[in-house]
RODO-2510 file (C-alpha; in nm, 4 decimals, decimal comma):
residues 304
     n   res          X          Y          Z
     1     x    12,5107    21,7581     9,3872
     2     x    12,2189    21,8121     9,6247
     3     x    12,0391    21,5239     9,4528
     4     x    12,3484    21,3022     9,4869
     5     x    12,3811    21,3955     9,8536
     6     x    12,0124    21,3150     9,9087
     7     x    12,0340    20,9781     9,7357
     8     x    12,3331    20,8826     9,9516
     9     x    12,1425    20,9770    10,2675
    10     x    11,8425    20,7720    10,1559
    11     x    12,0577    20,4696    10,0717
    12     x    12,2459    20,4850    10,4026
    13     x    11,9252    20,5390    10,6013
    14     x    11,7549    20,2427    10,4327
    15     x    12,0579    20,0209    10,4926
    16     x    12,0503    20,1200    10,8604
    17     x    11,6800    20,0287    10,8839
    18     x    11,5776    20,3810    10,9930
    19     x    11,2675    20,5766    10,9039
    20     x    11,2925    20,9444    10,8160
    21     x    11,1469    21,0536    11,1529
    22     x    11,3875    20,8225    11,3372
    23     x    11,6887    20,9636    11,1543
    24     x    11,5558    21,3156    11,2089
    25     x    11,5341    21,2537    11,5838
    26     x    11,8957    21,1321    11,5860
    27     x    12,0211    21,4551    11,4271
    28     x    11,7696    21,6849    11,6011
    29     x    11,5551    21,7825    11,3016
    30     x    11,1991    21,6901    11,2057
    31     x    11,1374    21,3984    10,9735
    32     x    11,0169    21,6272    10,6940
    33     x    11,3631    21,7881    10,6885
    34     x    11,5129    21,4471    10,6079
    35     x    11,2521    21,4129    10,3322
    36     x    11,3606    21,7472    10,1861
    37     x    11,7268    21,6450    10,1898
    38     x    11,6610    21,3098    10,0243
    39     x    11,4480    21,4738     9,7539
    40     x    11,6906    21,7688     9,7103
    41     x    11,4054    22,0090     9,7758
    42     x    11,3947    22,3050    10,0114
    43     x    11,7014    22,4474    10,1826
    44     x    12,0323    22,2706    10,1318
    45     x    12,1767    22,0912    10,4380
    46     x    12,4076    22,2953    10,6572
    47     x    12,7558    22,1674    10,7354
    48     x    12,6683    22,0815    11,1002
    49     x    12,3686    21,8823    10,9765
    50     x    12,5783    21,7041    10,7121
    51     x    12,8308    21,6123    10,9807
    52     x    12,5555    21,4909    11,2173
    53     x    12,4057    21,2757    10,9405
    54     x    12,7480    21,1340    10,8616
    55     x    12,7955    21,0301    11,2251
    56     x    12,4432    20,8947    11,2677
    57     x    12,4625    20,6890    10,9478
    58     x    12,8253    20,5825    11,0038
    59     x    12,9111    20,7152    10,6576
    60     x    13,2864    20,7404    10,7254
    61     x    13,3007    21,1076    10,6125
    62     x    13,1256    21,0398    10,2810
    63     x    12,8572    21,3027    10,3501
    64     x    13,1083    21,5465    10,4970
    65     x    13,3200    21,5168    10,1819
    66     x    13,0177    21,5710     9,9561
    67     x    12,8929    21,8763    10,1426
    68     x    13,1316    22,1384     9,9887
    69     x    12,9993    22,0491     9,6425
    70     x    12,6429    22,0906     9,7627
    71     x    12,7420    22,4223     9,9199
    72     x    12,8854    22,5519     9,5908
    73     x    12,5478    22,5139     9,4223
    74     x    12,4245    22,8172     9,6167
    75     x    12,6688    23,0363     9,4213
    76     x    12,6055    23,1871     9,0748
    77     x    12,7128    22,9794     8,7762
    78     x    13,0204    23,1928     8,7000
    79     x    13,1349    23,1693     9,0628
    80     x    13,0951    22,7907     9,0702
    81     x    13,2871    22,7650     8,7460
    82     x    13,5719    22,9711     8,8911
    83     x    13,5861    22,7422     9,1967
    84     x    13,6000    22,4391     8,9691
    85     x    13,8847    22,5935     8,7708
    86     x    14,0685    22,6818     9,0936
    87     x    14,0436    22,3236     9,2164
    88     x    14,2218    22,2032     8,8994
    89     x    14,4699    22,4858     8,8457
    90     x    14,8410    22,4055     8,8305
    91     x    14,9353    22,7701     8,8885
    92     x    14,7481    23,0476     9,0688
    93     x    14,8526    23,4121     9,0423
    94     x    14,6621    23,6599     9,2571
    95     x    14,6601    24,0301     9,3290
    96     x    14,4697    24,1292     9,6454
    97     x    14,3740    24,4923     9,6993
    98     x    14,1844    24,4728    10,0273
    99     x    14,2237    24,1455    10,2197
   100     x    14,4541    23,8440    10,2277
   101     x    14,3445    23,5907     9,9611
   102     x    14,1329    23,3060    10,0944
   103     x    14,3980    23,0408    10,0278
   104     x    14,6321    23,2096    10,2779
   105     x    14,3822    23,3229    10,5411
   106     x    14,3928    23,1945    10,8963
   107     x    14,0618    23,0702    11,0327
   108     x    14,0171    23,3708    11,2640
   109     x    14,0997    23,6165    10,9860
   110     x    13,8601    23,4382    10,7490
   111     x    13,5854    23,4545    11,0096
   112     x    13,6451    23,8280    11,0616
   113     x    13,6367    23,8952    10,6856
   114     x    13,3309    23,6821    10,6131
   115     x    13,1384    23,8304    10,9062
   116     x    13,1487    24,1697    10,7311
   117     x    12,9060    24,0520    10,4605
   118     x    12,5919    24,2630    10,4932
   119     x    12,3832    23,9755    10,3511
   120     x    12,5121    23,7173    10,5977
   121     x    12,2258    23,5120    10,7379
   122     x    12,3355    23,4344    11,0923
   123     x    12,6132    23,2526    11,2748
   124     x    12,5427    22,9150    11,1182
   125     x    12,5913    23,0449    10,7652
   126     x    12,9097    23,2211    10,8751
   127     x    13,0553    22,8965    11,0100
   128     x    12,9585    22,7159    10,6899
   129     x    13,1491    22,9715    10,4866
   130     x    13,4526    22,9524    10,7137
   131     x    13,4502    22,5714    10,6890
   132     x    13,4278    22,5851    10,3097
   133     x    13,7119    22,8381    10,2860
   134     x    13,9404    22,6388    10,5130
   135     x    13,8596    22,3249    10,3148
   136     x    13,9806    22,4865     9,9916
   137     x    14,3210    22,5430    10,1509
   138     x    14,3831    22,1681    10,1521
   139     x    14,4938    22,2081     9,7894
   140     x    14,8119    22,3775     9,9084
   141     x    14,9229    22,0632    10,0923
   142     x    14,8156    21,8110     9,8279
   143     x    15,0779    21,6265     9,6183
   144     x    14,9526    21,8120     9,3091
   145     x    14,9474    22,1508     9,4828
   146     x    14,9614    22,4490     9,2480
   147     x    15,2328    22,7095     9,2220
   148     x    15,1005    23,0119     9,4115
   149     x    15,2142    23,3699     9,3483
   150     x    15,0405    23,6377     9,5547
   151     x    15,0795    24,0161     9,5311
   152     x    14,9363    24,2042     9,8286
   153     x    14,8571    24,5724     9,8254
   154     x    15,0220    24,7410    10,1235
   155     x    14,6704    24,8213    10,2500
   156     x    14,6172    24,4473    10,3108
   157     x    14,8959    24,4515    10,5697
   158     x    14,7903    24,7711    10,7414
   159     x    14,4120    24,7277    10,7618
   160     x    14,3507    24,5773    11,1116
   161     x    14,0804    24,3217    11,0367
   162     x    13,9728    24,1283    11,3449
   163     x    14,2062    24,3133    11,5828
   164     x    14,5764    24,2960    11,6611
   165     x    14,5831    23,9329    11,7768
   166     x    14,4153    23,8148    11,4566
   167     x    14,6477    24,0251    11,2422
   168     x    14,9593    23,8960    11,4186
   169     x    14,8656    23,5386    11,3371
   170     x    14,7667    23,6314    10,9833
   171     x    15,0926    23,8096    10,9049
   172     x    15,2862    23,5213    11,0600
   173     x    15,0912    23,2902    10,8280
   174     x    15,2059    23,4981    10,5307
   175     x    15,5675    23,4639    10,6411
   176     x    15,5255    23,0879    10,6740
   177     x    15,3619    23,0664    10,3308
   178     x    15,6433    23,2642    10,1686
   179     x    15,8957    23,0164    10,3095
   180     x    15,7236    22,7296    10,1295
   181     x    15,8726    22,6126     9,8043
   182     x    15,5599    22,6490     9,5939
   183     x    15,4562    22,9928     9,7201
   184     x    15,5787    23,3466     9,6522
   185     x    15,4531    23,6601     9,8263
   186     x    15,5127    24,0175     9,7096
   187     x    15,3885    24,3502     9,8463
   188     x    15,2857    24,6433     9,6279
   189     x    15,3716    24,9554     9,8339
   190     x    15,1613    25,2702     9,8461
   191     x    15,4367    25,4784     9,6866
   192     x    15,3844    25,3002     9,3540
   193     x    15,0700    25,5077     9,3114
   194     x    14,7748    25,4127     9,0932
   195     x    14,7482    25,1083     8,8692
   196     x    14,5010    24,9222     8,6466
   197     x    14,3751    24,6774     8,9100
   198     x    14,2920    24,9232     9,1873
   199     x    13,9221    24,8409     9,1814
   200     x    13,9558    24,4957     9,3350
   201     x    14,1305    24,1621     9,3181
   202     x    14,2660    23,9817     9,0123
   203     x    14,3360    23,6103     8,9712
   204     x    14,4991    23,4289     8,6783
   205     x    14,4609    23,0506     8,6712
   206     x    14,6713    22,8149     8,4587
   207     x    14,4941    22,4848     8,3928
   208     x    14,6538    22,1421     8,3333
   209     x    14,6157    22,1724     7,9536
   210     x    14,8033    22,5042     7,9534
   211     x    14,4937    22,7197     7,8979
   212     x    14,4327    23,0165     8,1261
   213     x    14,1357    23,2027     8,2713
   214     x    14,1150    23,5284     8,4645
   215     x    13,8831    23,6356     8,7435
   216     x    13,8220    23,9865     8,8755
   217     x    13,6294    24,0627     9,1911
   218     x    13,5121    24,3721     9,3789
   219     x    13,3043    24,4310     9,6892
   220     x    12,9780    24,3201     9,5265
   221     x    13,0665    24,1689     9,1908
   222     x    13,2778    23,9043     9,0236
   223     x    13,3621    23,8330     8,6611
   224     x    13,5116    23,5225     8,5030
   225     x    13,7089    23,5894     8,1829
   226     x    13,7690    23,2940     7,9514
   227     x    13,8226    23,4554     7,6094
   228     x    14,1979    23,4131     7,5380
   229     x    14,2445    23,7667     7,4034
   230     x    14,0867    23,9171     7,7161
   231     x    14,2821    23,6851     7,9455
   232     x    14,6040    23,8034     7,7770
   233     x    14,5193    24,1634     7,8634
   234     x    14,4772    24,0736     8,2302
   235     x    14,8039    23,8772     8,2247
   236     x    14,9804    24,1958     8,1113
   237     x    14,8180    24,3878     8,3972
   238     x    14,9338    24,1228     8,6422
   239     x    15,2885    24,1273     8,5068
   240     x    15,2989    24,5049     8,5512
   241     x    15,1860    24,4669     8,9112
   242     x    15,4533    24,2036     8,9704
   243     x    15,7200    24,4344     8,8259
   244     x    15,6049    24,7286     9,0396
   245     x    15,5851    24,5267     9,3622
   246     x    15,8776    24,4871     9,5999
   247     x    16,0998    24,1829     9,5346
   248     x    16,0069    23,8796     9,7478
   249     x    16,2778    23,9289    10,0130
   250     x    16,2019    24,3000    10,0533
   251     x    15,8322    24,2146    10,0651
   252     x    15,8914    23,9762    10,3543
   253     x    16,0857    24,2494    10,5337
   254     x    15,7807    24,4752    10,4996
   255     x    15,5519    24,2027    10,6353
   256     x    15,7846    24,1532    10,9347
   257     x    15,8157    24,5270    10,9899
   258     x    15,4377    24,5668    10,9861
   259     x    15,3975    24,2738    11,2230
   260     x    15,6409    24,4262    11,4712
   261     x    15,5367    24,7881    11,4265
   262     x    15,1603    24,7812    11,3808
   263     x    15,0506    24,4669    11,5635
   264     x    15,3233    24,4243    11,8202
   265     x    15,1114    24,3372    12,1241
   266     x    15,1997    24,3777    12,4896
   267     x    15,4484    24,0902    12,5033
   268     x    15,6464    24,1673    12,1877
   269     x    15,8910    24,4581    12,2356
   270     x    16,0039    24,6767    11,9466
   271     x    16,3515    24,6451    11,7942
   272     x    16,4821    24,9448    11,9913
   273     x    16,3331    24,8047    12,3115
   274     x    16,4901    24,4647    12,2450
   275     x    16,8287    24,6308    12,1916
   276     x    16,7957    24,8301    12,5163
   277     x    16,6950    24,5189    12,7118
   278     x    16,9814    24,3194    12,5650
   279     x    17,2286    24,5940    12,6580
   280     x    17,0982    24,6088    13,0146
   281     x    17,1228    24,2308    13,0491
   282     x    17,4768    24,2338    12,9121
   283     x    17,5825    24,5072    13,1548
   284     x    17,4235    24,3274    13,4492
   285     x    17,6116    24,0108    13,3585
   286     x    17,9408    24,2046    13,3466
   287     x    17,9839    24,1608    12,9757
   288     x    18,0076    24,5286    12,8911
   289     x    17,8146    24,7191    12,6268
   290     x    17,6999    24,6160    12,2838
   291     x    17,9331    24,6795    11,9936
   292     x    17,9041    25,0342    11,8659
   293     x    17,8053    25,1841    12,2018
   294     x    18,1567    25,1862    12,3572
   295     x    18,3264    24,8995    12,5375
   296     x    18,4800    24,8162    12,8697
   297     x    18,8412    24,7088    12,8859
   298     x    18,8803    24,4013    13,1087
   299     x    19,0936    24,4600    13,4174
   300     x    19,0703    24,8398    13,4181
   301     x    18,8552    25,0509    13,6468
   302     x    18,6895    25,3706    13,5256
   303     x    18,9355    25,6623    13,5512
   304     x    19,2472    25,4434    13,5796
***
């Protein structure tokens, strides 16, 4: 893909009548950097550079669209293969033990999660990763979008990644996702105790031909499982998690409760506070008390 990207840059540059140094000056890099890109040697282009080249060469987003595929080449073979499977899957089933799955992350939450990588090489690489992750979410709005079933460990809801404001938006995103026709969200509560997938996340992908693959991931490892017998074992584990998790409607209640209780924020009162405020407003307007707290009888004064 890096070679394809480079050949497209060379063809566009030649058609525009630009030398490598001239194009480099337009995108604020030295001419030798353009040489490296065209020859697919040296470091791969960053997303900002790919976007700048696209604008300079009037490529109509061709280079921007190619960049995610170039970016994937920096991952191990098994990881790239999993991404390729994910891009074709007709159904995605995920269990997340620690963080919201990437397909449902908000941009701020994704940035907070990705910034925790101890091997992260600066702000530019962080933004590249955020851009790539957000780009993968486009599958959920495509005409051939997959069926998505996500089971979240309760810890995912309660771990305040990025701060309260980030978590409020992220939990609201989960509620929105659960309301979509092709998505289901469940929560596995703490009181279910231990289970077979506690070590990390688990994903089962169903491909267009009906075949399935599984993927497990921890803090510093990932494993793609393609052998049908092994995939079947992980499907059983996933089904057990789904059975132990709260039903979808109860799961959404837990998400809402966590949103209101843990990440309420200064401008969002609790349920009891909302009830008290509503009662005060009703009394001030002469409407009496809320049902269940006593009532005023119209036309009678206290003590009469």
